[in-house]
N, C-alpha and C positions, 0 to 999 in steps of 0.2 A: 645543429649546434645550439640553436635557440631552445629547442626542446630539452637538451641536456642541461643547459643553464637554468631553465625553468624548473626542471626536476630537482636539481640540487638546491634551488632556492626554496622549493616547497619542503624538502626534507630538513633543511636548516631552520626554516620557520617553525616547523612542527617540533623540532628538538628544543628550540629556544622557548617555545610555548610550554613544553613539558617542564623545562627548567623553572619557569615562572610558577607553574602549579606546584612543583615540589618545594620550592622556596616558600610559597605561601603556606603549604601544609606544615612545614617544620617550624616556621617562625610566627605564624598567626593562629588564632583560635579557630578550630573547626566546629561548626554548628552541627552537633550530633543529631539533633532532631531532623534537620534538613537532609542529612546523609541517610538516615534510616527511612525517611520518606521516599527518597530516590531509590533506595534498594528495594523497598516494597513495590514501588511503581514499576520499575523495570522487571522485577521478578514476576509480578502478577500479569503484566501485559505479555510477557514472552515465554512463560512456562509451557503453555500448551504447544506453541510452535516448536520450542526446543525439544520437548518430549516426543512429539511426533517425528521430528527430524531424526532424533537419535534412534527411535524405534525402527524406522525404515532403513536407516544406514546399517544397523545390525542385521536386518532382514536381507538387504541386498548383499552384504558381505557373505552371509551364510549361503545364499543361493550361488554366488560366484565360486566359493570354495567347494561347495557340494558338487558342482558340475565337474570339477577337476578330480576330486578325491574319490568319486564313484569309480573312476577308471582304475584306481589303485587299491580299491577295497579298504580304504582307510577312513571310512565315515566316523569311526569311533573318536577320531581326533578332530572332528569338525568343530566342536564347540571351542576347544582350546585355540585352534588356529584362527578361526573367525574372530573370536574375542580379542586375541592378541593383535591382529591386524587392525581391528577397529580402535582399540585403546591407544595404540602407539602412533597411528598415522591418520587413517581415513576419517575416523569419528570426530576428533577435535577440529580437523580442517573443514569438513563439510558443515558441521554444526556452527562453527564460527562464521562461515559464509552466510548462513541463515540469520544469525544475530546481527551481522553487519548490515543486512537489509532491513531488519526489524528495528533494532535499537539504534544503530548508527545513523540511519537516514532520519529517523524520528527526532533524535537529539540534535542533529545538524539543522533540521528544519526549524525546530523550536528556538534554538539559539540564534539562527540566522534571522528569524522573524523578530526576535527581541533586538537584534542589532539594527536592522533596517528601520524599525519603528522607534529607534532611539531610546528604548527602555534601558539598555546597558549604559548609555551615556547619562541617562537620568540617575542611575544608581551612583555613578561616579560624581555627578554634580552634587549629590546629597552627602558627599564625603566618605562614601563606602568604597571598598575595593570590589569591583565586579568579579575578579578571579576568586576572591574569598566567598562572596555572597552567592554567586550564580554558578561559576564553573566548577569549583572544588567539590561541592556536594554531588553534582552530577558525575564528575570524574570518578570519585570514590565509589559512588553507587553503582556505576556501570562496571567497574572492575570487580567489585565484590559479587554483584549479581551475575555477571557473565561467567565468572569462575565457577560458581555453584551451578549455574544453568548448564554450562558445558559438562561439568561432572555428572549432573543429573541426566543429561542427554546420553552420556556414555553408559550409565546404568540402564537406561531404557533400551539401549542398543542390545544389551544382553537378553532382555525379554523378547525383543524383536527377533533376535537370532534363534532363541529357543523355540518360538512359535513356528518360524519358517523352517527350522530344522525338522520339527515334527511333521509339518504339513508337506514339505517339499522332498525331504530325504528320508523320512520315516525314522528319524533319530529321536528317541524319547528324551524327556527333560533330564532324567538322571544320567543318561549316557552323554548327553550334550555337556553337562556341567562337570562330569567326572574328570576330564583331562584339562579343565580350565586352570586349576591351581598348578598343574605340572608345567604348562606352557606359558601362562601369564605370570611372569615373575614380578616381584616388587619393583624391579627396575623398569619393567614395562609400564606398570601403573604410575611410577614416578615420572617417566617420560611423558605420559599422557597428561599428568597434572601440570608439568612444566609448560607444555604446549598450551594448556588451558589458560594458565596465568599470563603467558606471553601474548596470546591472542587477545585476552581481555585488556591488557595494557595498550596494545596497538589500537584496538577498537575505541577505547575511551579517549586516547590522545588524538586520533585523527578526527573523530566526529566533533569533539569539543573545539578543536583548532579550526576546522572548516566552518563550523557554525559561528564561532566568535569573530572570525575575519571576513564574514560575508559583506559584500558591497553590491550596490546596483539594484536596490529595491526588490520587488517580488520576483523579477526574473533572476536576480542574483541569488535568491534563496533556492530557486530551482536548480541553478548551476551548482550551488554548494552541495545540495543533496546528491546530485549525480556524481560530483567529484568525490564526495565522501564514500559512496558505494564502491567506485572504481579504485580509489586510493587504498581503502581498507582491504579490499580483496588482494591487491598487489602486495601490500605490506604484510598481510597474513601469510601469503605464499613465501615471501622472502624470510619471514620469521620462522616459518615451518622448516625451511631449508636449514636455517641457523640452529634451531633447537634440535633438529635431527642429528646434526654433527655433535652437539653438546651431549645428547643422549648416548651416542656411540662412544664418546670419550668416557662418560660415566660407566657404561657397560664394560669397557676395556679395563678401567681402573678397578671395578668390583671383581672382575674375573682374575686380575692380577693379584688382588689382595687375598682372594680365596685360595689361589694356587701357592 
């Protein structure tokens, strides 16, 4: 019972914190220089990790599909099926997990250190709003960077699938890509982008909230980092379930409109 109460308390706290950020975004001035600085920082630090994760996710999906499709003599459809599965489900989820450990943990540790060393309190004592000065640029930067990093990782997954299809299944690049437009519909791409945006929002909210509410000195910073990693992954899985249902509804609506 205590665990359930604590869980709902954390969810409510994160949602109220998100409300404060959005209110600050709409009613106060956003420092664009700080936002672009955060976007560049997050993108630069995480691009290689995300690209490698996307590359190997595509390669793994290709290997798994190839093992099954060899039995049916349907390797010509390998590229389309592997790319569709990666874009719609596996790719955004696994790449978001990588970013939660890379970006989320770092941001939580940075903000937590600022909290326990009273830097955030010092900003408030100077008459400035910590949400506006510290949290909002990082929040926007993480969302924008994570969205494009996830999209870039999905693109890299196609190259990983192509190389593994050639090496593992003997499917050349042209054959691999030939059925991609047939199977990977705009709805599949839209579903993947919706997941990328939703995961980026979850990552930015959880890591900034956990960092901003850190207590207990250096030990508390460590607890916040661990809690950020765990909470982000759990929330991403829940958001993945929710966006999957949204994607299915969109697909049904599109099919009904076409018919």
